[in-house]
N, C-alpha and C positions, 0 to 999 in steps of 0.2 A: 408319241407316248413319255418320251422324256420332258415335254413342253407341258404335259398335264400334271407330272408329278410337281414341276415349278410353280406351276398356277395354285395348285392344293397347297404346297409348303406355303405360300405367300399369304394365301387365303388363313390359314393357321396362325401365320403373325400375326395378321393383322387383327385377327378373333382376340389372340392373346393380348396384345398391345390396347386393343380396346376394352376388353377384360378389366385387365392393370388399372387404364384411365379410369373405367369407372368407379373399380373400388378406392381409387385414390381420391375421388371427386367428394366423398363422404370422411370428412377428419375431423379430430378434437386432439388439442394440443394444450397442454397447461404447464408450466414453468414450475420451478421446484419452490419458489415463494409466490405466495398471492395475499392480496389485500380484498377485503370485503366492508361496504356500506353498510349492506342491511343486517337484520337479525338473523338472516338464514343462508346458507351457501348456497348459492344458486350457480349453475354452470355457466349463465349467462355472463357472471362477475368474474368467474376465474379463468376461463376456457376461452381457446381460441377455437370457433367453429366455421367451418366448410361446407358446404354441399347445397342442396334445393332448400329454397325458403322452407316448405314444410318442415326438413328436416331441421333446420337450424334454430326453428320457433320450438318444436317440441323438445329438442335438446336444451334448449336454453332454458327451459322451466322447471328441468330436475333440479330436485334441492338433495344437498348430501348432510341437510342436518342445521342443529344451530349454530350459529356463529359465536366465534371466543368472547367472552368479555374484554373491554378495554385494558390493555396491558398485558394480555395473557395471548396466546396462540394456542392452535390445533393441528397436528399431525393428521393428514389424509393418506391411505394409501391406495396405491392403483387398483387393486381388488375392490375395495369400495365405491369406484366409480362405473367399473365394469359391472358389478351388481345391480348398480343402479340402473345402466342402460339396459341391460338384460331382462331387468324387472318390466321397462317399459316394452318390452319385446322387440329390441332390435338385435339383426344379427350382425353380429360383429365381426364376421369374416368380410362384410363389405363397408366395414370403417376402420380408417387408418388410427390408431390410437398412439398419441405423442406424447405418453404420459407418465412419468418417475416412477420409481417402486413406492416413493411416497413425496409426499409436498408439505409446505407449511401455510397453513391459513392465518394469516394478522387481520385483526380488526382495524380500521379506518374510522374511527368514533369522530363524532364534532364535541366541541366543548361548550357547556352549558352555562348559561349566566347563573352566577350564585345570585348576586342580587336580584335577577328576577324570579328565581325560584322564590326568595326572602320573601319578596312583593306579593307574590299570591298568597300566603299565609297571612299578610298584613292586611292586606283587603280585603280578606275574609271577616279578620278580627273588627276593623273598622265598620264594615257593614253588617256586623251583628244585629245594631240597634241598641244594645243594651246603655252604652254612653257614646257622646259625641266625638268624634275624632280630636276635636279639640283638647279634650279632656285625657286623652289617653296617651300612655307613653309606650311605645313595645319596641323591643327589643330582643333578637335571635342569640341563644348560646350555642356555641360551639358549633356553627356552620362548617357545613363539608369546605373543603380548601379546593375540591376540582371534582368536577363531575362531569361525563363525557355520555353520549348517546349516539344510537344510530343515526345515520344522514337520514332525511324524513321530514314531513309536515310533523313537528312538536308540539303538542299542547300540554299546560300545566295545569290541573283541576285539584281542589280539596278533597281528599277521601274521606270516605264515612267515619267519623268518631263521634262520642258523647262527650260533651262539655257542658255543663248547665252554666256555669257564669265563668264568662272568659276575662278572667281575674286571676292573678296568680302564675303558677309556670303550668304551661300547658302543652301538651306532645301533641302535634298535627300533622298527619301524613298528607303529603303532596303525590300525586299520581302524576308519572311522567309517561304520556300517551304518544307514541309513533305511530304516524300514517294509522290513526282510529284503535290501535290495538296498545294495551295497556303493558310497558317494557319494565317499569318496576316504581315502586314506593321509596319516599325518601321521607323521612321523619324528621322533624324540625322542632327543637322546644324554643318556644317564647316567652320571655319575661313579660306579662302586661301590668302595668299598672296604671291607677287611673287617680285623677284629681278630687280630692273630697272634702268638704269642709268637716272638721274633728275639733273638739275639745283639747286643747293642750294644757300640760300644767303651767302656771305663772311660778310656782317655787317647788321644792323638795315637800313631798307629803308622805308622812309614815303610816306603817299599817295600825290600822284601828282608828285613824284620826278621822275625825266629824268634818264632811265637807260640805261646801254650798256653791253655788253657781260663781261666785267671785273667787273662787281659787282658780278659775279657768277663763283662757281666751280664745278665740276662733281663729283656725290658721286651716288654709289649704294646702292638703300636703299629697304627696304619690302614695298611695297605699296597694300593696298588691294581696290583701286578704276580701272574704266576703263583706260587704256593706255592714250587715248586721253584729261584725265585733266590734263596732266603732257606736260607742253613747250619741245619739242623736244630739244637735247644739241646741235644741229648744227643751230637752230632758229637764226636768225637775229634780235637782240634787237634794234638795234640802233634806234632812235628819237621815241622809247615807255617810257609811263608812267606808274607809279603805278596807279592801283585803287585804292588798299587799301593797308593798311600799312604792311609789311614783316620784322618777326624777323631773327636775324641771324641764320643760321644752318637751316633754314625750307625750303622746296622746292617750286619752282615757278611752279604756275598752269597757264593754260589759260586765264581763268578767271581772273585773278589778273593784266592784262598788256591789254593797249590801246595804239594806236597811239593818239598823242595830236592833237587838231586843228591844221591846218596849217594856218586857216584863223579865225579869232575872228568877231563875230560882231560889226559893226561900223567902223573896221580899214579900211586904204585905201587901194586897191589894185591894181595890175597893172594887166588891162584887155588886153588879145592879142587875135587878130583877122586875119585869112588867107583866100584872097578872092583871088583867082586865081593864086597862086604862091606868092602874095604881102603879108606881114606880117604888120601889124598894132596894133599899142601900143596906149594906152591911160589910164586914170586913171578912178577909181572907187572907192564905197565903197560897203563892204559888207554889206548885210542887214541882214544875217544869219551867223552863224559860221558854219564850216566842216573839214573834214579831206581829205586826199589824195584820188581823185577819186570820192568825192561826187558832186553832183551839187546843188548848192546855188544859192539865188538872189542877183544880184549884179546891182547897179544903177548907168548909165556911168554920172561923174560928169559934161562931157560937155554937153550932149545931155538930161540930168535928167532924161532919160528913165532908167527903170527897166527891166534887162534881165536877161538869165538863164545861168549859166556859170559852167565849172568843174574846181574844184581844181586839179592844176599839181603842182604847190611846195608854198614854202612859202610865203604867201601873193601873189600869181599869180593866174589868172583864166584865160582860154580860152573860149571864145565864142563859143556856138555850133551853126552852120551857116547849115542850111536844107537846 
């Protein structure tokens, strides 16, 4: 009977030892401070996991949420890990947990070349097709000094944006894609200038001064405003006047010139009327100022009637007969 009791005791001891060994065969251990490289905090990166392959594989894929940004840290509590394990259906009585009450997660990110980032935008501008690369000068305004991203396959792409003419100051979104997922957008400002032939004043020109083509020379300069603001180099400037003053060496813009009035108010004008192939000429007095092609009110000096006439030359108008 005594031998039987000994045997039973030994069997119980073996069962207890075996049960303890089985319980300890599944374990998860996390230190007080861990680093992650990915955008999500997975147990595979922060924990030492032991047990059967299936157990290790399933536990490794558990995520505790988003990783902190570069330069920041995140505190995670032991209870958050326990909740995530229970949510997966694990019986924690069979898993040994060596996890502190709270632990700190730090992002171990990699640095991105700022020049590489800038070149993505430059290449887009050069390939836009509006101007040849040789005609363009592109510089970036206040680029970031430092840029960090999670480890992984990094791709840089220009994001969607509307910019009709890639000349001047433009803001371009650059997408940072890590492992085929958008990580963030960086907005870069570029100053884009293009070499263009323009008319440049040879001397100082005053407001109201009558100008001609001889007052200008052709120069190629870097401009950062749309093409249409500069007067074409083959524009006929005869009979035009300066609306504002222009210094020597400055380019001529469309808004700076206008045709002077060919008729001044209260001036005497020649009124021409054509009726049935017969041309009649009489004198009148302009009631309005006007330029070539404009319609003004004119008073016939003989009949005293006020009529509408079109300016066709200096102090000459044509009567509009319907």
